[in-house]
C-alpha positions in Angstrom: -19.3 27.5 22.8 -19.6 23.6 21.5 -16.7 22.1 19.8 -18.7 22.4 16.7 -18.9 25.9 16.8 -15.3 26.3 17.9 -14.2 24.4 14.6 -16.6 26.6 12.7 -15.2 29.7 14.2 -11.4 28.9 13.9 -11.9 28.0 10.4 -13.7 31.3 9.6 -10.8 33.2 10.9 -8.6 31.5 8.0 -11.5 31.6 5.2 -10.2 34.7 3.2 -6.5 33.2 3.1 -7.6 29.9 2.3 -9.7 31.2 -1.0 -6.8 33.4 -1.7 -4.6 30.3 -1.8 -7.2 28.2 -3.5 -7.6 30.8 -6.2 -3.8 31.2 -7.0 -3.0 27.4 -7.0 -5.8 27.2 -9.6 -4.3 29.7 -11.4 -0.9 28.2 -11.1 -2.6 24.8 -12.6 1.2 23.3 -12.3 1.5 19.4 -13.6 3.1 16.9 -11.1 6.4 17.1 -9.9 6.4 20.6 -11.3 4.2 22.6 -8.6 7.0 24.9 -7.4 4.8 27.9 -7.2 2.3 25.8 -5.5 4.4 24.3 -2.8 5.8 27.6 -2.5 2.7 29.4 -1.8 1.5 27.0 0.8 5.0 26.6 2.6 5.4 30.4 2.7 1.6 30.7 4.3 2.5 28.3 6.7 5.9 29.3 8.0 4.4 32.6 8.3 2.1 31.5 10.9 4.9 29.7 12.9 4.9 26.3 11.5 8.2 24.6 11.0 8.8 23.7 7.4 11.1 21.4 5.8 11.6 21.2 1.7 12.6 18.3 -0.2 10.7 15.6 1.7 11.7 12.1 0.3 14.0 13.1 -2.0 11.2 15.1 -3.9 11.5 19.0 -4.6 8.2 19.9 -4.2 7.1 17.6 -1.2 7.4 19.4 2.2 6.0 19.0 5.7 4.9 21.7 7.7 4.8 21.4 11.7 3.4 23.1 14.8 3.7 21.4 18.4 1.7 22.5 21.6 2.2 21.6 24.8 3.2 17.8 25.2 3.2 17.7 21.4 1.2 14.5 21.3 -0.7 13.0 20.2 0.2 14.0 16.7 -2.5 14.4 13.6 -1.3 14.8 10.0 -3.1 16.4 7.1 -2.5 15.0 3.6 -2.6 18.0 1.1 -2.2 17.9 -2.7 -1.9 20.8 -5.3 -1.3 19.1 -8.7 -3.2 19.7 -11.6 -4.2 17.8 -14.8 -2.8 18.2 -18.3 -5.0 19.8 -21.1 -7.5 20.7 -18.7 -7.1 24.7 -18.8 -10.7 26.5 -18.3 -12.1 29.5 -17.2 -13.4 29.9 -14.0 -16.9 29.2 -13.0 -17.8 29.4 -16.6 -20.1 27.1 -18.0 -19.0 26.8 -21.4 -15.8 25.3 -22.7 -13.1 28.0 -22.8 -9.5 27.6 -22.0 -7.2 30.1 -20.1 -4.4 28.8 -22.2 -5.6 26.2 -24.8 -4.0 22.8 -24.3 -2.8 23.8 -21.0 -2.9 22.6 -17.6 -6.0 22.6 -15.0 -7.3 21.6 -11.9 -9.7 19.2 -13.2 -9.5 17.2 -10.0 -9.9 20.1 -7.4 -6.3 19.7 -5.8 -6.4 23.6 -5.8 -9.2 23.1 -2.9 -7.9 20.1 -1.7 -4.7 22.0 -0.6 -6.3 25.1 0.6 -8.8 23.4 2.6 -6.0 21.3 4.6 -4.2 24.7 5.2 -7.4 26.1 6.7 -7.8 22.9 9.0 -4.4 22.9 10.1 -4.4 26.6 11.3 -8.0 26.0 13.1 -6.8 22.9 14.7 -3.6 24.9 15.5 -5.6 27.9 17.3 -7.6 25.4 19.0 -5.1 23.8 20.7 -3.4 26.8 21.7 -7.0 28.4 22.9 -7.9 25.2 24.8 -4.4 24.6 26.1 -4.3 21.1 24.9 -1.2 19.1 24.0 -0.8 18.0 20.4 0.9 18.6 17.2 -0.6 19.4 13.5 1.8 18.2 10.6 0.7 19.4 7.3 2.1 17.1 4.8 2.7 18.7 1.4 2.1 16.1 -1.3 2.7 16.3 -4.8 2.0 14.5 -7.9 -1.0 12.2 -7.1 -2.1 12.6 -11.0 1.4 11.6 -12.0 3.5 8.8 -10.4 2.6 10.1 -6.7 4.7 10.9 -3.6 2.8 9.2 -0.4 4.5 6.1 -1.2 8.1 7.6 -1.3 7.1 9.3 1.7 5.8 6.4 3.4 9.1 4.7 2.5 11.4 7.2 3.8 9.7 6.9 7.0 7.6 10.4 7.0 4.9 8.7 8.6 6.5 7.7 11.7 5.3 9.3 14.6 1.9 10.4 13.3 -1.1 8.9 15.2 -3.3 9.6 12.8 -3.8 11.2 9.1 -7.2 13.0 7.6 -7.4 14.0 4.6 -10.7 15.1 1.8 -11.2 15.1 -1.7 -13.5 17.4 -3.8 -16.5 15.6 -5.0 -20.4 15.6 -5.5 -21.3 13.6 -2.4 -20.8 14.6 1.3 -20.0 11.5 3.0 -16.8 9.3 4.3 -16.7 6.9 2.0 -16.7 3.3 2.6 -15.5 1.7 -0.3 -11.9 0.9 -0.8 -9.7 2.7 -3.7 -8.1 0.1 -6.1 -4.5 -0.5 -6.1 -2.6 0.5 -9.5 0.8 -0.1 -11.0 2.2 1.7 -14.2 4.8 1.0 -16.4 6.5 1.6 -20.0 7.1 -1.0 -22.6 9.7 -0.3 -25.4 10.1 -2.2 -28.4 13.2 -2.2 -30.5 13.2 -3.5 -34.0 15.0 -2.9 -37.1 14.0 -0.1 -39.3 13.9 -1.0 -43.1 12.3 0.3 -46.6 8.6 -0.8 -46.3 8.2 -1.0 -50.1 11.8 -2.1 -51.1 12.8 -4.5 -48.5 10.2 -5.0 -45.6 11.3 -8.5 -44.9 14.8 -7.2 -43.6 12.7 -5.0 -41.2 11.7 -6.2 -37.7 8.5 -3.2 -36.6 8.7 -2.4 -33.0 5.0 -1.0 -34.0 3.9 -4.3 -35.0 4.8 -5.4 -31.6 3.3 -2.8 -29.6 0.0 -3.4 -31.6 0.3 -7.4 -31.1 0.8 -6.1 -27.5 -2.6 -4.5 -27.4 -4.2 -7.4 -28.8 -3.0 -9.7 -26.2 -4.1 -7.3 -23.4 -7.5 -7.3 -25.1 -7.6 -10.9 -24.9 -6.5 -10.9 -21.4 -9.6 -8.5 -20.2 -12.0 -11.4 -20.2 -9.7 -13.4 -17.6 -9.4 -11.0 -15.0 -11.6 -9.7 -11.8 -14.5 -7.9 -12.4 -12.8 -4.8 -10.6 -9.7 -4.8 -12.8 -8.7 -2.5 -15.2 -6.1 -2.1 -18.0 -5.5 1.3 -19.8 -2.8 2.0 -22.4 -1.5 5.0 -24.4 1.1 5.3 -26.9 4.0 7.4 -25.7 5.7 6.7 -29.3 4.3 5.0 -32.0 7.6 4.8 -34.1 7.4 7.8 -36.5 5.1 9.4 -39.0 6.6 7.9 -42.1 4.5 4.8 -43.4 7.5 4.0 -45.9 9.7 3.0 -43.1 9.3 -0.3 -40.9 9.3 1.4 -37.5 12.3 0.5 -35.6 11.2 2.0 -32.2 7.9 2.4 -30.1 6.8 2.9 -26.6 3.7 1.8 -25.1 2.8 3.2 -21.3 0.1 1.0 -19.8 -1.4 1.3 -16.3 -3.1 -1.7 -14.6 -5.7 -1.3 -11.6 -7.1 -4.2 -9.1 -8.5 -4.4 -5.8 -5.4 -5.0 -4.0 -2.0 -4.8 -4.3 -1.2 -8.5 -4.5 -3.8 -8.5 -7.6 -2.4 -5.7 -9.6 1.3 -7.3 -9.2 0.0 -10.5 -10.7 -2.1 -8.8 -13.5 0.6 -6.5 -14.1 3.0 -9.8 -14.6 0.6 -11.3 -17.0 0.8 -7.6 -19.1 4.7 -8.1 -19.2 4.3 -11.9 -20.4 2.3 -10.7 -23.0 4.6 -8.1 -24.0 7.5 -10.6 -24.0 5.3 -12.6 -26.4 4.2 -9.9 -28.9 8.3 -9.0 -28.8 8.9 -12.9 -29.5 6.4 -12.9 -32.7 7.9 -10.1 -34.2 12.0 -10.9 -33.5 12.0 -7.4 -31.6 13.7 -6.5 -28.3 11.2 -5.5 -25.6 12.1 -4.0 -22.1 9.9 -2.8 -19.6 10.0 -0.6 -16.3 7.3 0.1 -13.6 6.7 4.0 -13.4 4.4 4.2 -10.4 2.3 2.3 -7.9 -0.4 2.8 -5.3 -1.6 0.5 -2.8 -5.4 0.2 -2.3 -6.9 2.3 0.1 -8.9 1.3 3.1 -10.6 3.8 5.0 -9.8 2.9 8.9 -12.9 2.3 10.1 -12.4 2.8 13.9 -11.4 6.7 13.0 -14.2 6.8 9.9 -16.8 6.8 12.4 -15.7 9.9 14.5 -15.3 11.6 11.0 -18.7 10.7 9.6 -20.1 11.7 13.2 -18.1 15.3 12.7 -19.4 15.5 9.4 -22.9 15.1 10.0 -22.9 17.4 12.5 -21.0 20.3 10.7 -23.7 19.7 8.0 -23.8 19.7 4.3 -22.7 23.2 2.4 -25.6 25.5 2.5 -26.5 26.0 -1.2 -28.0 29.5 -2.4 -30.2 29.8 -5.5 -27.2 31.2 -7.5 -25.5 27.9 -6.6 -28.2 25.6 -7.8 -28.5 27.7 -11.0 -24.7 27.8 -11.5 -24.8 24.3 -11.2 -27.5 23.4 -13.1 -26.2 25.3 -16.2 -22.8 23.2 -15.8 -25.3 20.0 -16.0 -26.9 21.0 -18.8 -22.9 21.0 -20.9 -23.6 17.2 -20.8 -25.3 15.6 -23.7 -28.6 14.2 -22.8 -27.6 10.3 -23.0 -24.9 11.1 -20.4 -27.1 12.7 -18.2 -29.5 9.8 -18.6 -26.9 7.5 -17.4 -25.9 10.0 -14.4 -29.7 9.4 -13.3 -29.4 6.0 -13.4 -26.4 6.3 -11.1 -27.9 8.6 -8.7 -31.2 6.5 -8.0 -29.9 4.4 -5.3 -28.7 7.9 -3.3 -31.5 10.1 -3.9 -35.0 10.1 -2.7 -37.7 10.1 -5.4 -38.2 14.1 -4.7 -34.6 14.8 -4.8 -34.1 12.6 -8.5 -36.9 14.3 -9.9 -35.5 17.9 -9.2 -32.1 17.0 -9.6 -31.4 18.7 -12.8 -32.6 21.8 -11.3 -30.8 21.6 -8.0 -28.3 19.3 -9.0 -25.9 19.7 -5.8 -25.5 17.4 -2.5 -27.7 19.0 0.1 -27.2 16.3 3.1 -24.4 14.3 4.3 -24.8 10.5 3.6 -24.0 8.1 6.6 -21.0 6.0 6.4 -21.8 2.6 5.4 -19.4 0.4 7.9 -20.5 -3.1 6.4 -19.7 -1.8 2.9 -16.9 -4.0 1.5 -16.8 -2.8 -2.2 -14.1 -0.7 -4.2 -14.2 1.9 -6.5 -12.3 1.8 -9.7 -10.1 4.8 -9.2 -6.7 4.9 -7.2 -5.3 7.1 -5.1 -1.5 7.4 -3.2 -3.8 7.9 -0.2 -3.9 4.2 0.0 -0.1 4.4 0.7 -0.6 6.6 3.5 -3.3 4.5 5.0 -1.1 1.6 5.1 1.7 3.2 7.2 -0.8 5.3 9.5 -4.4 5.1 10.3 -6.2 7.4 7.7 -9.5 8.3 6.8 -10.7 10.4 3.7 -13.7 12.4 3.6 -15.7 14.0 0.5 -17.6 17.4 0.3 -19.8 18.2 -2.8 -17.9 21.0 -4.7 -19.3 19.9 -8.1 -23.0 19.0 -9.7 -24.3 15.6 -8.6 -23.4 13.8 -11.7 -20.2 16.0 -12.5 -17.6 13.6 -14.4 -13.8 14.0 -12.8 -11.0 15.3 -14.5 -12.6 17.0 -16.8 -13.3 21.0 -17.9 -16.3 21.2 -16.0 -14.1 20.0 -12.7 -11.7 22.7 -13.6 -14.4 25.4 -13.9 -16.0 24.3 -10.3 -12.6 24.4 -8.4 -12.7 28.2 -8.8 -16.0 28.7 -8.4 -18.3 29.7 -5.4 -19.3 26.4 -5.2 -16.1 24.9 -5.0 -14.8 27.4 -2.3 -18.2 26.5 -0.3 -17.4 22.9 0.0 -13.7 23.4 0.6 -14.6 25.7 3.6 -17.2 22.9 4.8 -14.4 19.9 4.3 -12.1 22.3 6.4 -14.5 22.5 9.5 -15.2 18.8 8.9 -11.4 18.0 9.1 -10.9 20.2 12.4 -13.6 18.9 14.3 -12.7 15.4 13.4 -9.5 16.2 14.6 -9.9 17.6 17.8 -12.2 14.9 19.0 -9.8 12.3 18.0 -6.9 14.3 19.8 -8.4 13.5 22.7 -9.4 10.0 22.4 -6.1 7.9 22.6 -8.0 4.6 23.1 -9.7 5.3 19.8 -6.3 6.2 18.2 -4.8 2.6 19.9 -7.7 0.9 18.4 -7.4 2.7 14.8 -3.7 1.6 15.0 -4.7 -2.3 15.6 -6.8 -2.0 13.1 -4.0 -0.6 10.5 -1.6 -3.3 12.0 -4.0 -5.9 11.2 -5.2 -5.0 7.9 -1.6 -3.9 6.2 0.9 -5.4 8.8 3.2 -3.6 11.5 5.6 -2.1 8.9 4.6 -0.3 5.4 5.3 -2.3 2.5 5.7 -0.4 -0.6 4.3 -1.5 -3.8 7.2 -0.2 -5.7 10.8 -2.2 -6.1 13.7 -0.4 -4.2 16.3 1.1 -6.2 19.6 1.4 -4.3 19.2 4.8 -3.7 16.5 4.0 -1.2 18.1 1.5 0.6 19.5 3.9 3.2 16.2 5.9 3.3 14.4 2.9 4.2 15.6 2.2 7.6 15.5 5.7 8.5 12.8 6.6 11.0 11.2 10.4 11.8 10.2 11.2 15.4 7.6 14.1 15.8 
């Protein structure tokens, strides 16, 4: 039996349980840091199969690890699993019309139910192969909550959870089958609170100092900043508190939430500081008080190219999911839910990646049916962010993507929620689990590559992990704590 056949068979033994977990987690649709049922489902399944489970990792109630050791226990592979949902994206499963299960409720619009369950299938399959082949090694399943919120992997890295791990693998549901070569940008988010003086807007407006005015002036200032920042940078905002609903009252309180993205941590920190300066200027102009706090920060994700070449080869040997005519019909129905101008933009974005024949037929067969090779020379970035970047700063890490939705599909959408509990999504999850298993088995037997991957990580990020978040006093003790598997 080849290692490809062994990986497929091993994952196949856990297919039914993984799909049941994916459906259960999809139905729970729990928001960041509130994933109690989802975490319990994964912990329970792993513990029943002989993994040693530790909960409340890094001080986060829904963060956990599950460990299986065989033989010498080394090398050690970590699997990074996620399972949180997104607010407002409830949607009926596999249904190509907008229909919320719970109006206004949460939904798995990023497919993290598939991500977590796919990592479970891979963990079990790697465990089985180690035992079957009599190989030394350990599998550590990292239950990583709140990737859509303030994250968890940077807290885990700061607490030393990735110490003793030789390499980490993960995947993400997507529209392509590939090991992405582009980096993900860093992000930093914060709340800006303005406090002024309330007054009668008609009778005595001169006595008021409007916090809402300050917030709006901050937004104007940031709009002018956008011309003078790197092309790859982004700044987003939302009102958390607009100062009430009475127009005849000068608002005394307002809160803005800002997120800043840039290619590197250094760049995002510098850009965030410029946003803070604008907020201070807005407060000065309106004679209000301003205070701010950092609420989240992720490092930029850079794939470890030493590992990526192996994972890329494994994904190509596993191959793309094998789609049926029913899969293509369902995907085409979802594609038609997007307006024609959106589909035209999708087609333009697909041009560099599809053959002429594929592009001509993509609206009828909008599912990626081949594996796109890893480009080791690629040095660009995508504008999305992930706390996988913080894991990659601490341990050599690679993330692959497998198609679980139609080509061109928009992430964080109701369509994505529907795909995440569909035959298409579950089939993609199975392919991802096979690729993760094969990759882990090959890398566990190549200590030379693991050493090279670690040297690459250290050259990129330094010997020790540097967290982009400031360290509150309660973290000082855990920063020097180290864990050994």
